[in-house]
N, CA, C and O atoms as CSV, one atom per row, in Angstrom:
chain,resi,resn,atom,element,x,y,z
A,1,UNK,N,N,2.137,3.042,10.566
A,1,UNK,CA,C,1.101,3.962,10.986
A,1,UNK,C,C,0.232,4.312,9.784
A,1,UNK,O,O,0.752,4.696,8.737
A,2,UNK,N,N,-1.033,4.189,9.918
A,2,UNK,CA,C,-1.956,4.480,8.835
A,2,UNK,C,C,-2.550,5.868,9.016
A,2,UNK,O,O,-2.731,6.351,10.134
A,3,UNK,N,N,-2.841,6.481,7.908
A,3,UNK,CA,C,-3.514,7.775,7.905
A,3,UNK,C,C,-4.901,7.531,7.330
A,3,UNK,O,O,-5.030,7.064,6.198
A,4,UNK,N,N,-5.928,7.841,8.092
A,4,UNK,CA,C,-7.275,7.535,7.651
A,4,UNK,C,C,-7.987,8.789,7.174
A,4,UNK,O,O,-8.015,9.803,7.871
A,5,UNK,N,N,-8.552,8.713,5.996
A,5,UNK,CA,C,-9.303,9.834,5.445
A,5,UNK,C,C,-10.788,9.595,5.628
A,5,UNK,O,O,-11.195,8.625,6.267
A,6,UNK,N,N,-11.588,10.470,5.073
A,6,UNK,CA,C,-13.041,10.334,5.121
A,6,UNK,C,C,-13.488,9.626,3.852
A,6,UNK,O,O,-14.287,10.159,3.082
A,7,UNK,N,N,-12.974,8.436,3.642
A,7,UNK,CA,C,-13.199,7.765,2.382
A,7,UNK,C,C,-13.594,6.322,2.607
A,7,UNK,O,O,-13.801,5.880,3.737
A,8,UNK,N,N,-13.692,5.602,1.509
A,8,UNK,CA,C,-13.984,4.191,1.554
A,8,UNK,C,C,-12.732,3.340,1.573
A,8,UNK,O,O,-12.833,2.125,1.406
A,9,UNK,N,N,-11.543,3.922,1.769
A,9,UNK,CA,C,-10.301,3.166,1.927
A,9,UNK,C,C,-9.839,3.367,3.362
A,9,UNK,O,O,-9.583,4.494,3.786
A,10,UNK,N,N,-9.733,2.274,4.108
A,10,UNK,CA,C,-9.400,2.364,5.530
A,10,UNK,C,C,-8.691,1.089,5.960
A,10,UNK,O,O,-8.479,0.192,5.144
A,11,UNK,N,N,-8.323,1.002,7.231
A,11,UNK,CA,C,-7.678,-0.185,7.786
A,11,UNK,C,C,-6.387,-0.495,7.013
A,11,UNK,O,O,-6.139,-1.644,6.647
A,12,UNK,N,N,-5.578,0.524,6.771
A,12,UNK,CA,C,-4.363,0.414,5.953
A,12,UNK,C,C,-3.180,0.010,6.836
A,12,UNK,O,O,-2.933,0.624,7.874
A,13,UNK,N,N,-2.444,-1.042,6.407
A,13,UNK,CA,C,-1.299,-1.544,7.173
A,13,UNK,C,C,-0.176,-1.950,6.226
A,13,UNK,O,O,-0.431,-2.359,5.093
A,14,UNK,N,N,1.060,-1.840,6.687
A,14,UNK,CA,C,2.201,-2.373,5.950
A,14,UNK,C,C,2.793,-3.536,6.735
A,14,UNK,O,O,2.645,-3.625,7.954
A,15,UNK,N,N,3.468,-4.427,6.010
A,15,UNK,CA,C,4.078,-5.557,6.676
A,15,UNK,C,C,4.795,-6.476,5.715
A,15,UNK,O,O,4.992,-6.155,4.543
A,16,UNK,N,N,5.189,-7.650,6.246
A,16,UNK,CA,C,5.995,-8.584,5.466
A,16,UNK,C,C,5.266,-9.866,5.095
A,16,UNK,O,O,5.812,-10.679,4.349
A,17,UNK,N,N,4.049,-10.075,5.591
A,17,UNK,CA,C,3.301,-11.289,5.247
A,17,UNK,C,C,1.810,-11.040,5.430
A,17,UNK,O,O,1.386,-10.353,6.359
A,18,UNK,N,N,1.018,-11.620,4.513
A,18,UNK,CA,C,-0.435,-11.496,4.599
A,18,UNK,C,C,-1.080,-12.875,4.575
A,18,UNK,O,O,-0.457,-13.866,4.195
A,19,UNK,N,N,-2.339,-12.914,4.988
A,19,UNK,CA,C,-3.172,-14.096,4.846
A,19,UNK,C,C,-3.814,-13.989,3.455
A,19,UNK,O,O,-4.609,-13.081,3.214
A,20,UNK,N,N,-3.482,-14.894,2.553
A,20,UNK,CA,C,-3.955,-14.798,1.174
A,20,UNK,C,C,-5.436,-15.129,1.013
A,20,UNK,O,O,-5.983,-14.949,-0.075
A,21,UNK,N,N,-6.093,-15.604,2.056
A,21,UNK,CA,C,-7.540,-15.850,1.967
A,21,UNK,C,C,-8.335,-14.635,2.407
A,21,UNK,O,O,-9.375,-14.328,1.824
A,22,UNK,N,N,-7.850,-13.933,3.445
A,22,UNK,CA,C,-8.596,-12.783,3.970
A,22,UNK,C,C,-7.986,-11.445,3.560
A,22,UNK,O,O,-8.614,-10.397,3.714
A,23,UNK,N,N,-6.752,-11.486,3.034
A,23,UNK,CA,C,-5.979,-10.280,2.688
A,23,UNK,C,C,-5.751,-9.382,3.899
A,23,UNK,O,O,-5.695,-8.159,3.775
A,24,UNK,N,N,-5.622,-9.995,5.058
A,24,UNK,CA,C,-5.282,-9.260,6.272
A,24,UNK,C,C,-3.801,-9.434,6.563
A,24,UNK,O,O,-3.214,-10.465,6.237
A,25,UNK,N,N,-3.199,-8.419,7.181
A,25,UNK,CA,C,-1.775,-8.452,7.490
A,25,UNK,C,C,-1.501,-9.463,8.585
A,25,UNK,O,O,-2.194,-9.476,9.602
A,26,UNK,N,N,-0.498,-10.312,8.391
A,26,UNK,CA,C,-0.102,-11.313,9.373
A,26,UNK,C,C,1.112,-10.824,10.158
A,26,UNK,O,O,1.185,-11.012,11.372
A,27,UNK,N,N,2.064,-10.198,9.466
A,27,UNK,CA,C,3.260,-9.670,10.128
A,27,UNK,C,C,3.347,-8.173,9.830
A,27,UNK,O,O,3.959,-7.756,8.847
A,28,UNK,N,N,2.723,-7.376,10.695
A,28,UNK,CA,C,2.642,-5.933,10.488
A,28,UNK,C,C,3.907,-5.237,10.994
A,28,UNK,O,O,4.410,-5.551,12.073
A,29,UNK,N,N,4.408,-4.298,10.210
A,29,UNK,CA,C,5.524,-3.445,10.600
A,29,UNK,C,C,5.548,-2.236,9.675
A,29,UNK,O,O,5.021,-2.284,8.563
A,30,UNK,N,N,6.155,-1.165,10.134
A,30,UNK,CA,C,6.362,-0.011,9.256
A,30,UNK,C,C,7.853,0.277,9.103
A,30,UNK,O,O,8.244,1.350,8.641
A,31,UNK,N,N,8.686,-0.698,9.497
A,31,UNK,CA,C,10.130,-0.574,9.377
A,31,UNK,C,C,10.681,-1.861,8.759
A,31,UNK,O,O,10.475,-2.949,9.298
A,32,UNK,N,N,11.371,-1.737,7.645
A,32,UNK,CA,C,11.852,-2.874,6.886
A,32,UNK,C,C,13.372,-2.789,6.733
A,32,UNK,O,O,13.967,-1.730,6.930
A,33,UNK,N,N,13.988,-3.912,6.380
A,33,UNK,CA,C,15.426,-3.927,6.110
A,33,UNK,C,C,15.651,-3.853,4.605
A,33,UNK,O,O,14.725,-4.055,3.819
A,34,UNK,N,N,16.883,-3.564,4.213
A,34,UNK,CA,C,17.205,-3.472,2.784
A,34,UNK,C,C,17.029,-4.816,2.086
A,34,UNK,O,O,16.915,-4.863,0.862
A,35,UNK,N,N,17.005,-5.919,2.853
A,35,UNK,CA,C,16.872,-7.260,2.293
A,35,UNK,C,C,15.461,-7.837,2.389
A,35,UNK,O,O,15.265,-9.004,2.049
A,36,UNK,N,N,14.470,-7.065,2.839
A,36,UNK,CA,C,13.096,-7.562,2.924
A,36,UNK,C,C,12.660,-8.029,1.533
A,36,UNK,O,O,12.699,-7.246,0.584
A,37,UNK,N,N,12.244,-9.296,1.396
A,37,UNK,CA,C,11.926,-9.826,0.071
A,37,UNK,C,C,10.727,-9.148,-0.609
A,37,UNK,O,O,10.733,-8.936,-1.821
A,38,UNK,N,N,9.706,-8.813,0.180
A,38,UNK,CA,C,8.496,-8.212,-0.388
A,38,UNK,C,C,7.823,-7.373,0.685
A,38,UNK,O,O,7.731,-7.782,1.843
A,39,UNK,N,N,7.355,-6.203,0.293
A,39,UNK,CA,C,6.623,-5.325,1.209
A,39,UNK,C,C,5.164,-5.314,0.765
A,39,UNK,O,O,4.848,-5.089,-0.403
A,40,UNK,N,N,4.283,-5.564,1.739
A,40,UNK,CA,C,2.845,-5.611,1.484
A,40,UNK,C,C,2.159,-4.408,2.115
A,40,UNK,O,O,2.595,-3.909,3.152
A,41,UNK,N,N,1.099,-3.951,1.493
A,41,UNK,CA,C,0.202,-2.976,2.102
A,41,UNK,C,C,-1.218,-3.525,1.913
A,41,UNK,O,O,-1.670,-3.758,0.791
A,42,UNK,N,N,-1.913,-3.727,3.054
A,42,UNK,CA,C,-3.283,-4.237,3.013
A,42,UNK,C,C,-4.235,-3.098,3.349
A,42,UNK,O,O,-3.859,-2.129,4.008
A,43,UNK,N,N,-5.470,-3.232,2.886
A,43,UNK,CA,C,-6.463,-2.186,3.139
A,43,UNK,C,C,-7.855,-2.742,2.903
A,43,UNK,O,O,-8.034,-3.789,2.280
A,44,UNK,N,N,-8.833,-2.016,3.417
A,44,UNK,CA,C,-10.238,-2.360,3.219
A,44,UNK,C,C,-10.890,-1.269,2.382
A,44,UNK,O,O,-10.508,-0.100,2.440
A,45,UNK,N,N,-11.877,-1.681,1.608
A,45,UNK,CA,C,-12.581,-0.765,0.701
A,45,UNK,C,C,-14.075,-0.906,0.953
A,45,UNK,O,O,-14.588,-2.014,1.108
A,46,UNK,N,N,-14.765,0.227,0.991
A,46,UNK,CA,C,-16.224,0.202,1.034
A,46,UNK,C,C,-16.743,1.495,0.420
A,46,UNK,O,O,-16.003,2.466,0.260
A,47,UNK,N,N,-18.025,1.491,0.081
A,47,UNK,CA,C,-18.709,2.679,-0.448
A,47,UNK,C,C,-18.215,3.128,-1.818
A,47,UNK,O,O,-18.352,4.299,-2.172
A,48,UNK,N,N,-17.640,2.206,-2.593
A,48,UNK,CA,C,-17.290,2.503,-3.980
A,48,UNK,C,C,-18.172,1.666,-4.895
A,48,UNK,O,O,-18.541,0.546,-4.545
A,49,UNK,N,N,-18.511,2.195,-6.059
A,49,UNK,CA,C,-19.229,1.418,-7.047
A,49,UNK,C,C,-18.346,0.267,-7.515
A,49,UNK,O,O,-17.130,0.420,-7.630
A,50,UNK,N,N,-18.952,-0.875,-7.783
A,50,UNK,CA,C,-18.204,-1.990,-8.349
A,50,UNK,C,C,-17.652,-1.534,-9.698
A,50,UNK,O,O,-18.364,-0.939,-10.507
A,51,UNK,N,N,-16.378,-1.822,-9.925
A,51,UNK,CA,C,-15.717,-1.388,-11.155
A,51,UNK,C,C,-14.884,-0.127,-10.994
A,51,UNK,O,O,-14.330,0.379,-11.970
A,52,UNK,N,N,-14.788,0.392,-9.760
A,52,UNK,CA,C,-13.979,1.577,-9.490
A,52,UNK,C,C,-12.507,1.180,-9.399
A,52,UNK,O,O,-12.164,0.211,-8.723
A,53,UNK,N,N,-11.640,1.928,-10.077
A,53,UNK,CA,C,-10.203,1.685,-9.995
A,53,UNK,C,C,-9.620,2.350,-8.754
A,53,UNK,O,O,-9.884,3.522,-8.482
A,54,UNK,N,N,-8.823,1.586,-8.006
A,54,UNK,CA,C,-8.055,2.094,-6.869
A,54,UNK,C,C,-6.581,1.939,-7.244
A,54,UNK,O,O,-6.131,0.848,-7.594
A,55,UNK,N,N,-5.842,3.035,-7.165
A,55,UNK,CA,C,-4.434,3.051,-7.566
A,55,UNK,C,C,-3.548,3.244,-6.344
A,55,UNK,O,O,-3.869,4.020,-5.444
A,56,UNK,N,N,-2.435,2.531,-6.325
A,56,UNK,CA,C,-1.406,2.732,-5.304
A,56,UNK,C,C,-0.165,3.265,-5.995
A,56,UNK,O,O,0.308,2.686,-6.974
A,57,UNK,N,N,0.361,4.367,-5.486
A,57,UNK,CA,C,1.638,4.911,-5.946
A,57,UNK,C,C,2.661,4.649,-4.858
A,57,UNK,O,O,2.503,5.122,-3.732
A,58,UNK,N,N,3.715,3.898,-5.179
A,58,UNK,CA,C,4.825,3.628,-4.270
A,58,UNK,C,C,5.861,4.702,-4.504
A,58,UNK,O,O,6.393,4.825,-5.607
A,59,UNK,N,N,6.155,5.489,-3.470
A,59,UNK,CA,C,6.998,6.680,-3.622
A,59,UNK,C,C,8.187,6.618,-2.661
A,59,UNK,O,O,8.036,6.301,-1.481
A,60,UNK,N,N,9.373,6.928,-3.193
A,60,UNK,CA,C,10.552,7.101,-2.344
A,60,UNK,C,C,10.612,8.570,-1.952
A,60,UNK,O,O,11.010,9.417,-2.752
A,61,UNK,N,N,10.217,8.867,-0.725
A,61,UNK,CA,C,10.229,10.247,-0.230
A,61,UNK,C,C,11.668,10.748,-0.159
A,61,UNK,O,O,11.950,11.901,-0.484
A,62,UNK,N,N,12.579,9.865,0.271
A,62,UNK,CA,C,13.984,10.217,0.413
A,62,UNK,C,C,14.602,10.623,-0.922
A,62,UNK,O,O,15.483,11.482,-0.966
A,63,UNK,N,N,14.146,10.012,-2.000
A,63,UNK,CA,C,14.680,10.308,-3.329
A,63,UNK,C,C,13.777,11.300,-4.062
A,63,UNK,O,O,13.323,11.036,-5.175
A,64,UNK,N,N,13.524,12.438,-3.428
A,64,UNK,CA,C,12.752,13.529,-4.040
A,64,UNK,C,C,11.376,13.100,-4.542
A,64,UNK,O,O,10.938,13.517,-5.615
A,65,UNK,N,N,10.696,12.258,-3.750
A,65,UNK,CA,C,9.342,11.805,-4.079
A,65,UNK,C,C,9.263,11.076,-5.415
A,65,UNK,O,O,8.299,11.216,-6.168
A,66,UNK,N,N,10.302,10.297,-5.686
A,66,UNK,CA,C,10.373,9.504,-6.910
A,66,UNK,C,C,9.322,8.391,-6.868
A,66,UNK,O,O,9.255,7.642,-5.894
A,67,UNK,N,N,8.505,8.279,-7.916
A,67,UNK,CA,C,7.492,7.231,-8.003
A,67,UNK,C,C,8.172,5.950,-8.486
A,67,UNK,O,O,8.623,5.860,-9.627
A,68,UNK,N,N,8.235,4.969,-7.597
A,68,UNK,CA,C,8.897,3.692,-7.885
A,68,UNK,C,C,8.017,2.813,-8.764
A,68,UNK,O,O,8.479,2.227,-9.743
A,69,UNK,N,N,6.746,2.733,-8.398
A,69,UNK,CA,C,5.818,1.856,-9.114
A,69,UNK,C,C,4.394,2.340,-8.885
A,69,UNK,O,O,4.104,3.061,-7.930
A,70,UNK,N,N,3.520,1.924,-9.785
A,70,UNK,CA,C,2.093,2.197,-9.666
A,70,UNK,C,C,1.350,0.889,-9.891
A,70,UNK,O,O,1.648,0.147,-10.827
A,71,UNK,N,N,0.378,0.614,-9.023
A,71,UNK,CA,C,-0.435,-0.595,-9.135
A,71,UNK,C,C,-1.900,-0.191,-9.113
A,71,UNK,O,O,-2.264,0.800,-8.480
A,72,UNK,N,N,-2.749,-0.959,-9.806
A,72,UNK,CA,C,-4.178,-0.656,-9.863
A,72,UNK,C,C,-4.981,-1.924,-9.621
A,72,UNK,O,O,-4.659,-2.984,-10.157
A,73,UNK,N,N,-6.030,-1.809,-8.809
A,73,UNK,CA,C,-7.032,-2.866,-8.701
A,73,UNK,C,C,-8.383,-2.249,-9.024
A,73,UNK,O,O,-8.566,-1.035,-8.931
A,74,UNK,N,N,-9.322,-3.100,-9.404
A,74,UNK,CA,C,-10.682,-2.665,-9.688
A,74,UNK,C,C,-11.605,-3.339,-8.681
A,74,UNK,O,O,-11.540,-4.554,-8.496
A,75,UNK,N,N,-12.466,-2.556,-8.030
A,75,UNK,CA,C,-13.361,-3.120,-7.026
A,75,UNK,C,C,-14.299,-4.143,-7.663
A,75,UNK,O,O,-14.780,-3.960,-8.782
A,76,UNK,N,N,-14.546,-5.226,-6.920
A,76,UNK,CA,C,-15.420,-6.293,-7.412
A,76,UNK,C,C,-16.595,-6.557,-6.468
A,76,UNK,O,O,-17.497,-7.330,-6.790
A,77,UNK,N,N,-16.574,-5.906,-5.298
A,77,UNK,CA,C,-17.633,-6.093,-4.316
A,77,UNK,C,C,-17.949,-4.749,-3.664
A,77,UNK,O,O,-17.189,-3.792,-3.808
A,78,UNK,N,N,-19.067,-4.678,-2.950
A,78,UNK,CA,C,-19.433,-3.459,-2.231
A,78,UNK,C,C,-18.441,-3.148,-1.128
A,78,UNK,O,O,-18.141,-1.984,-0.865
A,79,UNK,N,N,-17.930,-4.190,-0.481
A,79,UNK,CA,C,-16.929,-4.046,0.576
A,79,UNK,C,C,-15.947,-5.202,0.412
A,79,UNK,O,O,-16.351,-6.351,0.234
A,80,UNK,N,N,-14.662,-4.887,0.474
A,80,UNK,CA,C,-13.681,-5.947,0.293
A,80,UNK,C,C,-12.350,-5.566,0.923
A,80,UNK,O,O,-12.054,-4.389,1.129
A,81,UNK,N,N,-11.557,-6.585,1.224
A,81,UNK,CA,C,-10.171,-6.390,1.634
A,81,UNK,C,C,-9.313,-6.601,0.402
A,81,UNK,O,O,-9.664,-7.377,-0.487
A,82,UNK,N,N,-8.180,-5.901,0.353
A,82,UNK,CA,C,-7.298,-6.013,-0.799
A,82,UNK,C,C,-5.865,-5.735,-0.361
A,82,UNK,O,O,-5.616,-5.320,0.771
A,83,UNK,N,N,-4.933,-5.969,-1.272
A,83,UNK,CA,C,-3.539,-5.672,-0.962
A,83,UNK,C,C,-2.778,-5.318,-2.226
A,83,UNK,O,O,-3.175,-5.668,-3.337
A,84,UNK,N,N,-1.687,-4.622,-2.028
A,84,UNK,CA,C,-0.676,-4.386,-3.048
A,84,UNK,C,C,0.637,-4.866,-2.447
A,84,UNK,O,O,0.792,-4.902,-1.226
A,85,UNK,N,N,1.580,-5.234,-3.303
A,85,UNK,CA,C,2.905,-5.598,-2.810
A,85,UNK,C,C,3.954,-5.182,-3.827
A,85,UNK,O,O,3.671,-4.984,-5.009
A,86,UNK,N,N,5.168,-5.058,-3.325
A,86,UNK,CA,C,6.302,-4.694,-4.167
A,86,UNK,C,C,7.482,-5.559,-3.740
A,86,UNK,O,O,7.824,-5.624,-2.559
A,87,UNK,N,N,8.096,-6.221,-4.716
A,87,UNK,CA,C,9.236,-7.089,-4.443
A,87,UNK,C,C,10.522,-6.296,-4.339
A,87,UNK,O,O,10.655,-5.210,-4.904
A,88,UNK,N,N,11.465,-6.860,-3.606
A,88,UNK,CA,C,12.776,-6.240,-3.389
A,88,UNK,C,C,13.483,-6.024,-4.723
A,88,UNK,O,O,13.534,-6.933,-5.552
A,89,UNK,N,N,14.025,-4.834,-4.933
A,89,UNK,CA,C,14.847,-4.612,-6.119
A,89,UNK,C,C,16.077,-5.522,-6.098
A,89,UNK,O,O,16.483,-5.992,-5.035
A,90,UNK,N,N,16.657,-5.766,-7.247
A,90,UNK,CA,C,17.816,-6.651,-7.369
A,90,UNK,C,C,18.932,-6.289,-6.390
A,90,UNK,O,O,19.529,-7.174,-5.777
A,91,UNK,N,N,19.214,-5.011,-6.244
A,91,UNK,CA,C,20.288,-4.551,-5.357
A,91,UNK,C,C,19.806,-4.242,-3.940
A,91,UNK,O,O,20.551,-3.666,-3.148
A,92,UNK,N,N,18.575,-4.616,-3.614
A,92,UNK,CA,C,18.024,-4.343,-2.290
A,92,UNK,C,C,17.297,-3.009,-2.257
A,92,UNK,O,O,17.425,-2.184,-3.162
A,93,UNK,N,N,16.541,-2.823,-1.201
A,93,UNK,CA,C,15.803,-1.569,-1.022
A,93,UNK,C,C,16.774,-0.458,-0.625
A,93,UNK,O,O,17.574,-0.658,0.288
A,94,UNK,N,N,16.732,0.686,-1.267
A,94,UNK,CA,C,17.526,1.821,-0.769
A,94,UNK,C,C,16.983,2.265,0.594
A,94,UNK,O,O,15.769,2.346,0.784
A,95,UNK,N,N,17.868,2.547,1.525
A,95,UNK,CA,C,17.433,3.018,2.843
A,95,UNK,C,C,16.735,4.365,2.700
A,95,UNK,O,O,17.110,5.184,1.861
A,96,UNK,N,N,15.721,4.583,3.525
A,96,UNK,CA,C,15.046,5.871,3.509
A,96,UNK,C,C,13.577,5.770,3.859
A,96,UNK,O,O,13.095,4.746,4.344
A,97,UNK,N,N,12.876,6.869,3.597
A,97,UNK,CA,C,11.444,6.995,3.877
A,97,UNK,C,C,10.653,6.739,2.595
A,97,UNK,O,O,11.040,7.164,1.506
A,98,UNK,N,N,9.538,6.035,2.756
A,98,UNK,CA,C,8.674,5.702,1.632
A,98,UNK,C,C,7.227,6.032,1.981
A,98,UNK,O,O,6.857,6.133,3.151
A,99,UNK,N,N,6.425,6.197,0.942
A,99,UNK,CA,C,4.998,6.446,1.108
A,99,UNK,C,C,4.244,5.662,0.041
A,99,UNK,O,O,4.675,5.578,-1.109
A,100,UNK,N,N,3.111,5.091,0.441
A,100,UNK,CA,C,2.195,4.507,-0.528
A,100,UNK,C,C,0.950,5.377,-0.503
A,100,UNK,O,O,0.278,5.491,0.522
A,101,UNK,N,N,0.649,5.990,-1.643
A,101,UNK,CA,C,-0.535,6.834,-1.772
A,101,UNK,C,C,-1.648,6.029,-2.431
A,101,UNK,O,O,-1.410,5.289,-3.385
A,102,UNK,N,N,-2.862,6.180,-1.914
A,102,UNK,CA,C,-4.038,5.535,-2.481
A,102,UNK,C,C,-4.874,6.592,-3.188
A,102,UNK,O,O,-5.232,7.612,-2.601
A,103,UNK,N,N,-5.178,6.340,-4.437
A,103,UNK,CA,C,-5.958,7.275,-5.241
A,103,UNK,C,C,-7.176,6.565,-5.813
A,103,UNK,O,O,-7.112,5.395,-6.191
A,104,UNK,N,N,-8.288,7.295,-5.869
A,104,UNK,CA,C,-9.439,6.801,-6.594
A,104,UNK,C,C,-9.596,7.680,-7.831
A,104,UNK,O,O,-8.680,8.420,-8.188
A,105,UNK,N,N,-10.724,7.603,-8.469
A,105,UNK,CA,C,-10.909,8.348,-9.715
A,105,UNK,C,C,-10.961,9.866,-9.500
A,105,UNK,O,O,-10.865,10.629,-10.461
A,106,UNK,N,N,-11.111,10.303,-8.252
A,106,UNK,CA,C,-11.135,11.734,-7.955
A,106,UNK,C,C,-9.807,12.260,-7.436
A,106,UNK,O,O,-9.632,13.474,-7.333
A,107,UNK,N,N,-8.862,11.379,-7.104
A,107,UNK,CA,C,-7.563,11.833,-6.621
A,107,UNK,C,C,-7.126,11.120,-5.357
A,107,UNK,O,O,-7.598,10.026,-5.048
A,108,UNK,N,N,-6.201,11.766,-4.615
A,108,UNK,CA,C,-5.619,11.186,-3.406
A,108,UNK,C,C,-6.680,10.978,-2.332
A,108,UNK,O,O,-7.457,11.883,-2.025
A,109,UNK,N,N,-6.702,9.765,-1.764
A,109,UNK,CA,C,-7.665,9.425,-0.720
A,109,UNK,C,C,-6.967,9.341,0.634
A,109,UNK,O,O,-7.402,9.970,1.599
A,110,UNK,N,N,-5.882,8.563,0.709
A,110,UNK,CA,C,-5.148,8.379,1.951
A,110,UNK,C,C,-3.758,7.875,1.597
A,110,UNK,O,O,-3.474,7.584,0.435
A,111,UNK,N,N,-2.891,7.772,2.601
A,111,UNK,CA,C,-1.543,7.249,2.364
A,111,UNK,C,C,-1.008,6.618,3.640
A,111,UNK,O,O,-1.571,6.784,4.722
A,112,UNK,N,N,0.088,5.893,3.488
A,112,UNK,CA,C,0.760,5.281,4.623
A,112,UNK,C,C,2.267,5.398,4.390
A,112,UNK,O,O,2.745,5.271,3.262
A,113,UNK,N,N,3.002,5.642,5.469
A,113,UNK,CA,C,4.456,5.795,5.404
A,113,UNK,C,C,5.141,4.561,5.974
A,113,UNK,O,O,4.601,3.887,6.851
A,114,UNK,N,N,6.349,4.271,5.459
A,114,UNK,CA,C,7.208,3.251,6.053
A,114,UNK,C,C,8.657,3.598,5.812
A,114,UNK,O,O,8.967,4.448,4.977
A,115,UNK,N,N,9.552,2.943,6.540
A,115,UNK,CA,C,10.977,3.207,6.400
A,115,UNK,C,C,11.710,1.910,6.061
A,115,UNK,O,O,11.262,0.807,6.378
A,116,UNK,N,N,12.853,2.092,5.406
A,116,UNK,CA,C,13.786,0.996,5.142
A,116,UNK,C,C,15.093,1.416,5.782
A,116,UNK,O,O,15.608,2.501,5.516
A,117,UNK,N,N,15.632,0.535,6.643
A,117,UNK,CA,C,16.878,0.855,7.368
A,117,UNK,C,C,17.940,-0.180,7.061
A,117,UNK,O,O,19.057,-0.090,7.572
């Protein structure tokens, strides 16, 4: 389930496979297993100046909002599709609730939740 803000980041989805040419989600889901090899989050960007940094914070909500990883991309077009991904930890994904927060240079823009069971 995506949460849409009044921003230039929209069309946010989580899943297990993307189309690497269009950066669109091929296998969409918001529920993953502890053995999922890689979790993807795809999104669309518009209305940002070229060269704007977009940051994703991967957060374990279950583990007291622990920040697992942070990823950054820089916009290269007026409108574009993009993705972030995170590979399975060596011991597997801990079960629980997760959130990916999207931030621009002014702060939090939108987020998406997913679960690992």
